[in-house]
N, C-alpha and C positions, 0 to 999 in steps of 0.2 A: 609523867614520873613513874619509873619502874620501882620494884621493891628495893633495888640497890640505891636509888636516888637519881641524881642527875650526873651524867657521864660526859667526859670530854677528853680529848687527847691534845697534849701540848708538845711542841718541839722547839729546840734551840741547839745550835751546833750539832753535835752527834747524840744529844740526850733526848730521850722520849719519856714523857710523863703521862700515865693514865690516871685520871682524876675522877673520884666519885664524891659528890656533895650530898649530904643528908641534913635535914633540919636538926639542929642540935645546939651545943653550947660554945662552939668555936674551937674545938680540939682539932689539931692537924697531925695526922700520922703519915710519915713518909717511910716506905719500906718497913713498916712495923715499929718505927721509933718516933718519938715526939720530934717536932720540927726543930726545937732547940738542941736536942741531942744529935740529930742527923746533920744539920748545918752548923759547923763550928763558928763560921764568920757571922758577925752581926749584919753585915751588908746583905748576905744571902737570905737571912731571915726577913729582912726588911723588904727585899724584892718579892718574896713569896706573899707577904701581907698586903702589898700595894693594891691588888684588885679589890680586896675586901674593904680597905680604907676608902678607896675612890667611890665605891658604890654604897657606902655606909651600911654594909652587911657584916661588919666585924662582930663575931660572937653569935651569929645566927645560924651558921652551918658547921657541921662536923665534916672534915675533909680526910679522905683516905686516898693516898696516892702510891702508885708503884712507879718508880723511876729507874731507868737503866741507861747506860751509855754515857759517854762524855765525862766531864769533870764536874766539880761542885758548882762552878759558875754557870755552866751550861744547864745543869740539872735544875738550878734555881730558876733560870729563865724559862725552861720548859714547864716547870710547875706553875709559874706565873701565867704563862700562855694557856695552860690547861684549865686553871682556875677561872681565868677570864672567860674562856669559851663555855665552861660549865655554868657560870653565873648568867650567861646569855640564855641558856636553856631554862634557868629558873625564872627569869623575867626579861623579856625583850626590851623593856624600857631602859635597861642598863646599856644598851648598844651604843647610844650617842656618846655617853661618858667614856666608855672603854675604848671606843673607836678613836675619839679625839686624843686620848692619851697614848694611842698606838699599841694597846695591849692585845688587840685581836689579830694583828699582823705578825706572821711568822718571821722572825729575824733570820734572813737568808744568809747572813755572813757566816761562812765556814772557812776553815784553814785552807789556804792555797797550796796546791800540790808542788812538790819539789820537781824542778826541771832538770833534765840530763845536762851534763857538762857544767853544772853550777853547784854551789855549796848548799843552797836552799831554794826557796821559791823564787826569790829575786836576787839574793846575795850571791855574788860570784867569787871565784878564787881571785887572789891578788894578781893583777896583771903586771908582767915584767916585760918591758920593751926589749931589753938586752939580757 
């Protein structure tokens, strides 16, 4: 453990989260704001809390995170991934629980690129025979 605490990087879609965990009271700061203030949606806040609930470490660590890129959903997922990886540094006993829940795997699903001659990634222009 460094003077900063435990560090990990989480990723999801185009979002990248740098996460620091320090022993504390359970306060979570995302880009300088409280987690409730930063994430408007209840679902996003729930996603961020999942690793703590799963490992029964809720309220034991203060979390400071810098998140950039992507949207709110991707940022919440990146934060979850980063917190999970940081909890592994705290105690390797958490590995089996986090691994079985799939929190340590980077969700590789990203937006598919638009193809030429088409309207979108897969959607095409309407076909007219005549």
